[in-house]
N, C-alpha and C positions, 0 to 999 in steps of 0.2 A: 333818787324818787322822784316821779312828776305826779302830776294832778291825781289822773287817772290811778296810779297804784296809789299814792295817799287814799283814796276814796276807797279802795277796794281793799284796804290794810287795818281801815275803820271797819268795812264791813263783817270781817272775820270777826276783829277786836270786838266788836259789838254781840254776833252771834254766839259768839264763845261766851260770852257775859253771859247774854240774856238766857243761855241754855245754862247755865249754874244756877239760875234763880228761878227758872219756870221749867216746868215737864214737859220735855221733848216730842212728848208723844201730841201733847196739845196744838202745835204747829208747824208747817210744811213750807221749806223756802222754794220759791217757784220765780220763775221769769230769766234774766240776763244773769244774775249771780247764783243761780240754778246752773246753768249752763257751762256759766266758768268755772265753776267750784267743783263739780262733778263732771264734764261733760268735756275738758278743755278746751272750751270756747277762747280764740284767741280776741273776742272782742271784751273791753273792760264795759263792766254797766253803771249807769251814772245813780244808779237805784238801786233799794232792796226791796221784795214783794216778797209778801208770805200770806199763807193763809192759817186764820187760827179758829178755834173751836172752844164752846164751852167757857171761856174766861168771859166775864162782864166787861162792860168799857169802862168801868172804873177800876175793876182788878188789872185789864191790861194796861193802862194809863200811868197805876202807879207801879207796876213793876218797869214800864220802859223810862220812867221817868229815874226810877232809884236807880234801875243801870247805870242811865248817864248822867246820874249827879255822882255816883263812885262810891266809894274810892277805887273799886281793880280798873273800870274803863279808862278813868282818868291817868292813872299810873302806866297803864298798859301802853297808851297814846304816848306819853311821855317818851317812854322807853324807846319809843321808837321816830323820837323825833317828832312830834304832831299834839296839836291842842284840839281841843274841842272850844270853837270859839263863842256858838250860840245853839240856841235850837229853840223850837216853837212848836206849838200841838194845833195847826190851825182846825183839824177835821181831825174828830172825834162824835163819832156814829154809831147806829149800830150795824151796820156795811161793811163802815171804812173808816181806821182810823190810823191818823197819817201824820208825822213828825217831819219837820225839815230842819236841817242841818250844816253847818257851815265848818270845815275843817281847817284846820290852817298847819302848814308846814313849819317849822322852826326856822327853815332857811327860803320861808315863800313872802312876797309881800301881800298877798291877801288869801280869804280862806276862801276854798273851794265847795261849791253847794252841793247836797244831797238829800235823799228821800228817803226815809223806811216807811213803807205802808204794808197795816195788816185790813185785810179781807174778810169778812167775818161771817163764813159761811159753809157749807158742807164741804170737807175737803175730798179731791177729788180720789179716786182708785190709784194705787201703785206709787204711793209713798213707802219711800226705805230709808231707816234710818243709819246713815252712813259717817266714815270722814270725811273731811273735805277734801281732794287732789292733793298727794305728798308734794308734788312737784309745786305748787301753789303755796303749800305750808314752808317749803324749804328757801323762796325765793325772801320769804319775809322774815325766816329764821323763829317760826311760831310752830308751840307745842300741838298736837291733832285739834281739831275743832271738828265737833260729832255737833250731825244736826240730821233732821228729816226733811229729803225732797222727795220732788217730783221725780221718777226715771224716765226713759227714754221714750218710752210711749205714751205714760202721759203726759209731758209737756212737747211731746210733739202734737199733738192733740190740742194741747190746750193754744199753742202756735198756732194752728191751722184755725181755730177759734178768734181769736185775735186779728190774724190776717184780714178773717172775713167779714169780723163786723167792729172794726174800729172807723169811727166818722171821719179820721185821716188816715191813711195809708202808712205807715212806718216803715222804711228800708231794712230793718236791724229784723223785724219777722220775715222777709226772704232769706236775707243773711243765714238766720238761724236755722231756718227749717233744713236749710242744704247739709250743716253741719250734725243735725236732727238725723238725718238719712243716712249720712255718712257713717256717724256711728250706730248704725244698726237700728233705730226702730222701728217697731212693727207697727203702722199705723193701720193694717187690715184687723188688728185685735181690739178696738177702739168701735164700740159701739155709736152709732149715731154720728161717726164722722163724714158720711159722706153725702149727707146733705150740704153738708157748710162747703166740698169743693169747691159748686160753681163760683160762688162768690170768691171765697181765696185763691182760684186760679183768677179770676179777672184782674181782681186788686195785685193780685204779685205781676202780672201784666203790666199794668200801668205806671210800674214805680221805675222811675228812669236812674240815667247814671248820675247829672250832677242831683236829684235827693238823696241817693247813696251816697255821694262823695259828703254832700252837706250832714249827713245825717249819722253815719257810720263809720267812716272812714280814721277820722281823728282818736276814734276810742278803739282802734285797731292795735295791736301790737306793734311798736314801735318798726321793727325787725319785717313786718307785712305789709305795713303800709305801702312803699312802692311799688311792691306785688298788685294792689288791689287796687291803684292809682289808674291804670291803664282799662280804658272805657272797653277794649271786647274780654276782658276778667270777668267783670260783672255784667256785660251779657252772657257771657255763658255761663255763670253760677245760675242766673235769672231762668235761661233756658230749661235747665237741667230740671231744678224745684217745677219748675212749671210742666214742661214734660212726664216730670213724674205723680205730679198733682192727678195729671189729666188718665194716667193711667191705674190711678186708683179712682178717681172718679166714674170707670170704665166708658161704654156706649152710650 
């Protein structure tokens, strides 16, 4: 097990333990973990992001802390050769609650950092309650993990918004949009998407290969890294995403 797999396994075990404690209708998985767990992304996610509703700051903090303190989660981690070294809760506001954690493999020399972040806002349309992809669960020999997550079309709109609105453009947004388009996302079903497309297209065109190599390559499944290490492969992916966004934007 490598570091990325250790973090992914922690995310899955946390999601299962949290769902056993909190009504699954109150939160929705989004971002890279959503794409990895439900859309067959080959990119590991460093952190886990969720939307949450109705729970107060105190209630959510209490629930997360109880999950992290155990006993179920620590025992599950130990069974897989992992331990939660430490965690902090540096941001606890009405809009965002964030935990920083360090997960260590028993055969590793150091802990690997990750974050679990909850955003408190209106949940987007398109949430679906489903088990995590069975292939991923088989890799870690896990029982089904059930969670509410955003479907393809909602995830596509969120990625376009992220690409258009970030202060610092991230190569993973372009990479993820290619995945969502290939998986059959229906961008035309999202109201208000069109106004974001010019900025998204401009930012997508600005991402160079070196940025992709530095931000994304190490987080791909190992068997795909050599393929994407070649500059023309990234440039072809980037060109296709830009072209398809331009088609959506229209004349």
